Every structure is written in structure tokens, then in C-alpha cells.
C-alpha positions as MATLAB code, in Angstrom:
seq = 'XXXXXXXXXXXXXXXXXXXXXXXXXXXXXXXXXXXXXXXXXXXXXXXXXXXXXXXXXXXXXXXXXXXXXXXXXXXXXXXXXXXXXXXXXXX';
ca = [
       0.648   -7.399   -1.249;
       2.644   -4.793   -0.010;
       0.379   -2.232    1.569;
       0.457    1.440   -0.850;
       1.274    5.101    0.943;
       1.263    8.262   -0.652;
       5.369    8.060    0.090;
       5.595    5.056   -2.453;
       4.017    6.472   -5.031;
       5.271    8.611   -8.303;
       3.947   11.988   -9.405;
       1.008   10.595  -11.481;
       0.099    8.347   -9.577;
       0.148   10.517   -6.047;
      -2.517   13.323   -8.183;
      -5.037    9.634   -9.022;
      -4.923    9.818   -4.675;
      -5.529   12.773   -4.157;
      -8.188   13.421   -6.427;
     -10.231   10.201   -4.875;
      -9.149   12.246   -1.086;
     -11.037   14.931   -2.635;
     -14.225   12.784   -3.953;
     -13.930   11.808   -0.470;
     -16.904    8.916   -0.545;
     -15.808    6.892    2.193;
     -15.407   10.588    4.595;
     -12.325    9.344    5.826;
     -10.308   12.801    7.453;
      -8.424   15.267    5.488;
      -5.927   14.449    7.437;
      -4.694   10.390    6.367;
      -7.311   10.430    3.002;
      -4.396   10.386    1.120;
      -2.972    7.218    2.450;
      -6.332    5.837    2.346;
      -6.814    6.082   -1.464;
      -3.623    5.715   -2.432;
      -3.953    1.897   -1.726;
      -6.139    2.203   -4.307;
      -4.054    3.430   -7.070;
      -2.477    0.270   -8.349;
      -6.227   -0.843   -9.651;
      -6.970    1.787  -11.550;
      -3.817    2.444  -13.177;
      -5.023   -0.273  -16.524;
      -8.138    0.827  -17.057;
      -9.769    3.265  -19.041;
     -12.553    5.680  -18.587;
     -15.317    3.877  -18.953;
     -14.049    0.721  -16.889;
     -12.524    3.606  -14.039;
     -16.494    5.162  -13.974;
     -17.685    1.378  -13.672;
     -15.240    0.876  -10.573;
     -16.208    4.036   -9.501;
     -20.256    2.225   -9.826;
     -19.092   -0.454   -7.914;
     -17.060    1.560   -4.697;
     -20.092    3.593   -3.810;
     -22.695    0.235   -3.775;
     -20.098   -1.949   -2.157;
     -19.384    0.806    0.679;
     -22.359    2.556    1.198;
     -24.708   -0.068    0.792;
     -26.108    2.045   -1.940;
     -28.445    0.108   -4.521;
     -29.214    2.330   -6.808;
     -26.834    5.867   -7.899;
     -28.872    9.099   -8.845;
     -28.166   10.685  -11.265;
     -27.148   13.217   -9.787;
     -24.059   11.282   -8.475;
     -23.292    9.389  -11.395;
     -22.621   12.932  -13.109;
     -20.254   13.157  -10.370;
     -19.010    9.861  -11.140;
     -18.624   10.554  -14.290;
     -16.111   13.108  -13.632;
     -14.348   12.062  -11.539;
     -13.277    8.769  -13.203;
     -12.464   11.821  -16.560;
     -10.779   13.068  -13.856;
      -8.409    9.747  -12.177;
      -8.239    9.123  -16.292;
      -6.228   12.178  -17.497;
      -4.104   11.666  -14.001;
      -3.558    7.757  -14.517;
      -2.509    9.480  -18.188;
      -0.267   11.838  -17.923;
       2.834   11.144  -17.071;
];
């Protein structure tokens, strides 16, 4: 599979990458964050808001070795999911 970079994305997809970069759960340096997170854009494109939320939860648990997500972080994940879904729907 070809690697996705920010240069190869549509404007809508770039907005998705920008949202992920702004959230930046992996604490990637800001100057490479959009490129880093652009690889997740194709994965998210076919998802609904609830699926995105579930994916975000899994992403946090797997990549940050978190077993339980706090209620405060669940609220953040719901907001991120809503923003991502809105960006995906905006074509």
C-alpha cells in the first residue's frame, strides 16, 4: 500500500489530518504532525461518528497503553470524533 502524505490529500482529507495533528495524542513534533497523521485519513473516511469515536478509543488504548479512558478524556474523544466526522462529510 502506498504511504499517504499530506501532499496527496484532498482539502477535506487535509482538514482531517489537521484535526488529528492538533489533537496529537502521540505527541509528534508539530512540524511533522500533519504528515504523521495523514496515514490515518483513509481509514477514517468510511466511518460514522460512533465508529470514529470507537477507533479513537482503541487508538489511545493501543498506542498509549491505556487500559481505561477517564470520563474527561472520553469527552475530548467525543469532540474529536465529531470534528473528524464533520470534516469527512464536508467535501
